[in-house]
NUSE-118140 format. One record per residue (C-alpha): residue in one letter; x, y, z. Coordinates in steps of 0.1 Angstrom, whole numbers, plus 5000, padded with zeros to 4 digits. Layout:
BEGIN
AXYZ/...
END
This chain:
BEGIN
X477651114864/X479351274894/X483051274885/X484251364920/X486051684908/X485452034919/X483052084948/X481751734949/X483351394956/X482151034962/X482350914998/X482650585015/X480650515047/X483850595066/X484050935049/X480351005053/X480250945091/X483051185097/X482051445071/X480951805079/X480952145063/X483652275087/X487352285080/X489452085103/X491952365107/X494652185089/X495551845076/X496951575099/X500651535096/X502751225091/X504951115119/X507951165098/X511050945095/X511650885132/X514350625123/X516650915114/X516351095147/X519351115171/X518150825192/X516550635162/X513350595182/X509850725187/X507550735218/X503950705206/X500350655218/X498050455196/X494750625188/X491950435206/X489350475178/X491550415148/X492150055135/X495549935126/X495549865089/X497449585072/X498649735039/X500049525010/X501749754985/X504049734954/X507049964953/X506450114918/X508050434904/X506850734885/X507951064871/X507051374891/X507351754886/X509451924913/X510852274917/X514652274918/X515852444950/X518752614933/X517152724899/X513552744911/X512652574878/X510252284873/X512151964867/X511051604861/X512351354886/X512050974893/X510050914925/X508950614945/X505250534942/X503650284966/X500550124951/X498049904970/X497749554957/X494349414945/X494949054957/X493448904989/X495748865019/X495648495017/X497048504982/X499748754992/X500748565023/X501548265001/X503248444972/X506548274979/X505147924978/X505847754945/X505747414929/X509447304928/X509047144894/X507147404874/X507947724895/X504247814894/X502847974926/X500547744946/X498148044949/X498648244917/X497348604915/X493748624904/X493048994904/X496049224906/X497449334872/X500749424888/X501149074903/X500248914870/X502749124852/X505449014876/X504548644872/X504448674834/X508048814834/X509148544858/X507648274835/X509648404806/X512848354825/X511848014838/X511047894803/X514348034789/X512648284766/X514348584783/X517448654803/X516748764839/X519149054834/X517149194805/X515849554811/X512049564815/X511249924824/X513050254823/X512250574842/X514050894833/X513451254843/X515351564830/X518651434845/X519651134825/X522251044850/X519550964875/X517550734854/X516450404869/X515950064853/X513849764864/X515149444850/X513149124844/X514748944873/X514449234896/X510649244893/X510348904912/X513348964934/X515448724914/X518548924922/X518048874959/X517748494957/X519848314983/X520848044958/X522348264931/X524948074911/X528348214903/X527348224866/X524248434875/X526248674896/X528748714868/X525848784843/X524549054867/X527949214870/X528449214833/X525349424826/X526449744809/X525750084825/X523650184795/X521349894804/X521249974841/X524249774852/X526149644869/X523549474891/X524349384927/X522549144950/X522649384979/X520549634959/X517949374948/X515249544971/X515349854949/X513849664920/X511649414939/X508049464928/X506449194950/X503749324973/X505149385008/X503249405041/X503149735059/X501049865088/X499250195090/X499250335126/X497350645138/X499350785167/X500151085189/X503851165195/X504451175233/X507451415227/X505451655205/X501751615212/X501151955199/X501651805164/X498151645168/X497051315154/X499651165131/X499650895104/X502550665098/X503150365076/X505650125091/X507249795078/X506249455088/X509249415111/X508049695134/X504449575131/X505449235145/X507149395174/X504049605183/X502049285181/X504349125206/X504049425230/X500249415229/X500149035232/X502549035262/X500549325278/X497249135275/X498948825290/X500349025319/X497549265326/X494449095313/X492349115282/X491049475288/X493949635308/X496449515283/X494549645253/X495849985243/X492450075227/X490850035262/X493750115285/X496150335265/X499850315272/X502850465255/X504950245232/X508650315223/X509650225188/X513350165182/X515450115150/X518949975147/X520650165118/X523849965118/X524849795085/X524549415084/X521749395110/X519349125100/X515849255089/X514149075118/X516549245143/X516249605129/X513149705149/X512049675185/X509049795206/X508549835243/X505549925265/X506450225286/X504050185315/X505650455336/X504850725311/X501750905323/X499151015298/X498851385298/X495451565292/X496451675257/X497251325247/X494051185262/X492051445243/X493651345210/X493650975213/X490250925231/X488051225222/X489251345188/X488051155157/X490951005137/X491551135101/X490550925071/X493350725055/X491550615024/X494250795003/X496550525016/X494250215015/X492550274981/X493750034954/X495550184924/X493650324895/X493650064867/X493650304838/X496450524851/X498550224861/X498250054827/X499250384811/X502350404833/X503350044826/X503150084789/X504750424789/X507850294807/X508049944793/X511149844772/X510349614743/X511549264752/X513649054729/X513648674732/X516848474734/X516348404697/X516148784688/X512448814683/X510249074700/X507948944727/X504449104729/X503249184764/X499649064770/X498549384788/X494849304784/X495148974802/X496849134832/X493949384836/X490949174825/X489949024859/X490549354879/X488349544854/X485549294859/X485949344897/X485849724895/X483349754868/X483349864832/X483250234839/X486450434839/X487950494874/X487950854887/X491450984892/X492551334902/X495651424882/X498751404903/X501351564879/X502751794905/X501651624938/X504151434960/X504151064964/X501850904990/X504650895016/X504951265016/X501251365018/X499051415048/X495251425055/X492751475082/X492351685112/X495251875128/X496151955164/X494152275164/X490952095155/X488452185182/X485052025178/X481952135198/X479451905181/X477351685203/X478451325205/X475951105187/X474050865210/X475250505211/X472750235201/X470950035227/X473049755242/X476349945243/X478449945274/X478750265295/X481650385272/X479850285240/X481949975233/X480949635219/X482749305216/X483249145182/X480648885173/X483348635161/X483748355186/X487048375204/X487948725190/X489148985215/X488249275192/X486649575209/X484849835188/X482150105186/X478950085167/X480450315140/X483350085133/X483049905099/X485649635105/X487049455135/X490749545139/X491549195152/X489748945130/X488749195102/X485049085103/X482949355086/X479749505099/X476749695084/X477250035101/X474050195089/X471949905102/X473849925136/X472950285139/X469250225132/X469150335096/X467750145067/X470449995045/X469950135010/X469049884983/X471749794958/X471649964924/X470749744894/X473749634873/X474549844843/X474149534821/X470449534829/X470049854807/X472049734777/X474149424770/X477649444781/X480449404755/X482049064754/X485449054773/X488549084752/X490248764743/X493348674763/X496248714739/X498748544762/X496448294779/X497448274816/X501148364812/X501748264776/X504248434753/X503548564718/X506648634697/X506648834665/X509248984641/X507649324644/X509949594657/X508849914674/X510350234686/X511250214723/X510550584726/X506950544714/X504450674740/X500950564745/X498250824735/X496950894770/
END
């Protein structure tokens, strides 16, 4: 089986259509933290061929190897690790809706092991089995003073609840430093493991177009403001003139860094119609293929994530002093069926930086002299099509797999006149598949035992 290591790698249709044997001359950069600039703003052009991706990610943590600037020695540090959720958007959009009597989500998670792990811990608190200030996970590098705890209540954002009682606040404040305390409501976001909506934009920086095509992941707050700009532009200028994919215009992003500013007031976006598009910008956003962002949109590796969860988990004790066994198998069972029984391929990332510090794709110096492939019959003069969904304003090329407006997916190979390959037979046709493991904890059940374990025990992989 092709493992994807060395000189070969599996490719999606997106990767295949943009693949060649030529180097791009450098990897595309990230836009960088423009919020920390002097003016706390950025002036960008959206790439006309790149869709805007909605990205739901959990804010997990991990241990990374880094070189100390002073000693030049390798040190282990705690880093942020954003992981893409397995759940459908409709489940995630409703993750805060719960039955008032039982506390159970109206749309509980069906696939994502991380979401199920969060719900299981919340159920323990709701049933009175565990205190919400009990430590659940510990991450510690070489510097013990920089270790980080995730508490049971922090996983589901219980410390950020608007209706915290005085007794709960006192309990949070009373947590000892050795257990990651005291816990403050203002820092609840640091432990919150619920999937958050972000947007992936492919842009060119008007102030530094020589940087080439840039990738940036921005919070939902800014995404909503960009939606408002495009919506108002279409209303003012018309369906085509107001669409930045057809009629590009610069957009200014702004951030308010002042303390106490409400989350929905931190970001703003404005269409800058008077900023003229320069030739270098036009070349990049209209005639240069955008880089792949699959390194951002791929869901997390199940095997690796389970290893990280078990490695950093702290044995839970019930309020009656008994150990509570975590039903890891039940968290991962549905996702494994979705992915398949084979192990997931994962390139080791022991010394690579987190996703937010990596870049991919073609750089500013990428000059391509390949001939442009001919558009299929029926395309407009500029090779564009309208989305097939009734009432959708999406505009795309024949090589686009998904409509960026309504997210309808298309068979790209068929659109280009190629025969769609027949699906491979299922592995179970060759030999019977093993029966799925029993769910030791039912949906979110709890199994208590008197067995003690060493909290420093590591898993053997």
